N, C-alpha and C positions, 0 to 999 in steps of 0.2 A: 744437743738434742739427744734424747734417750731412744735407742734403736734396738729392736729385737731382731736377731739373726736366726733364721730357720734354714739350715742347709745340711743335706745328708752327707756331703763330702767333707770330712773333718778338716783336712788341710786347707781347703778353700774357705771354710767357715772361720778358721783361725786367722787366715790371711786377711779376710774381709774385716774381721774384728780389729786386728792390729792397724790396718789402714785407716779405719774410721776413728779409732782411738787417737791416732796421730793427728787427725783432722779436728780433734776436740770433742768428739761425740762420746756419750756414755753407752756402753754395750750391755744388753741383756742377753744372756745365753753365751755361746750359740746353743741352739736347740736342734735336735736331730730327728724329731718326729712330732706328729700332731698333738698327742696328749701333753707332752712336755712343753710344747710351744704355747698351748692354751693355758697351762698352769702358770708359766712365766708371764704371759701377757696379762693374766688376771691379777697376779700378785705384784708385778713390777710396773704395770701401766706405761709401757713405752709409747712414744708419740708416733712412731712409724715402724713398720715391720719390713724386713728384707727376706722374702720367702722364695726358696727354690721350689718352683712349681712341679718339679719332678719327684717330690717325696711321695711315698705311699701310692695308693691307687687314685683314680680320677675322683671318686666320691670324697675321699679323705682330703685331698689337696683343695678341692673346690670348697668343701665345708670349712676348712681352716681359713682360707682367705675371706670368705663371706662372714664367718663368725668373728674374725678380727675386726672387720669393717662394720658389720651390722650390730653385733652384740656389744662390742667393746669400743667402737669408734676409732679403731686403729687402721689407717690406710696402709696399703702394702706396695712395695716395689717387687715385681716378679722377676726371678732369674730363671732362664730356660734355654735349652738348646733346641727345643721343639715348640715353635711358635703356636702350633695348633693346640697345645695344652693350655694356653692362656685364654682362649675364647670364652670359656665358662666363667672366668674370673674378671674379665675386663671392667665390668661395672664397679668392682670393689677395689681395683688397683689404680695407683697413681701413675705408674710407669712400668715399662718392661725393658729389661736389659738382657740381650741375647748372648748366650755362651757360644763360642768362647769369647771372653773379654779379658782385658787386663785388670788386675786388682785395682789399679789406680782409677779405672773408669767408674768405680762405685761412688767416689766422693762427689763428682759433679752431678751424678744421678740423684744422690741424696739431697744435695743442695737445691736442685731444681724442684724436687718433690716438696722439700721444706718450704720453699718460697710459694708454693701453691696452697699451703695449709692456712686456715683462718688465723689472722693475727701475725703472719709472717710475710705478708705480701711485699715484695720488692721486685724490681725488674731483674730478670735473669740474663746475665751476659755469659754466653757459653765460653768455656775455655777454648783455646785454639785447637782445632782438630775435631770439634764436636758441633753438631747441629741439632736443633729441636725439630721434631716432626710430630704432628698430631695424627693419632690413629683414628680411623673412621669408626666411631662407636658413639652411642648416646652419652657415654660418660666422658668423652674426650680424653681418653687415657693418653698421657704424654709418653713420648719415647725418645730416648737418646741413642743415636747410632754413631759409631765411630767411623770416621773417614779413613781413607788410605793412610797407613802409617808413615809413608814417605812424605806426606804433607805436614805432619805434625812437627 
């Protein structure tokens, strides 16, 4: 699957890209800002975007997620340490992954999002240590939360 990564922390962006490449995905970016993300999305046409919702200001991050979804048909997985930042984007997002998370957490999140895309439907069986919860919103945004690490 072709994935766009938009993350302002360069080390995290590179770690995510490497983890997803190892899982067999093609990576577009990483991109570090709104303009570059839109240029890459338009020219490379990824199937899914992984977006740090803490980039730029509130208008910029909201515009990015809704532009990807509405104009380009690219759904997003939102990364954030501040859940309140996601409220304006929930209708355009497939999932929310809360920071801090382990880099390894991104693969099951992408897999769950992929399985919800048209033409990719298959039952999702969570990896041990994960559970799926539905967020209360009209868009039924999926969310993966990690359980206590000692249970994994």
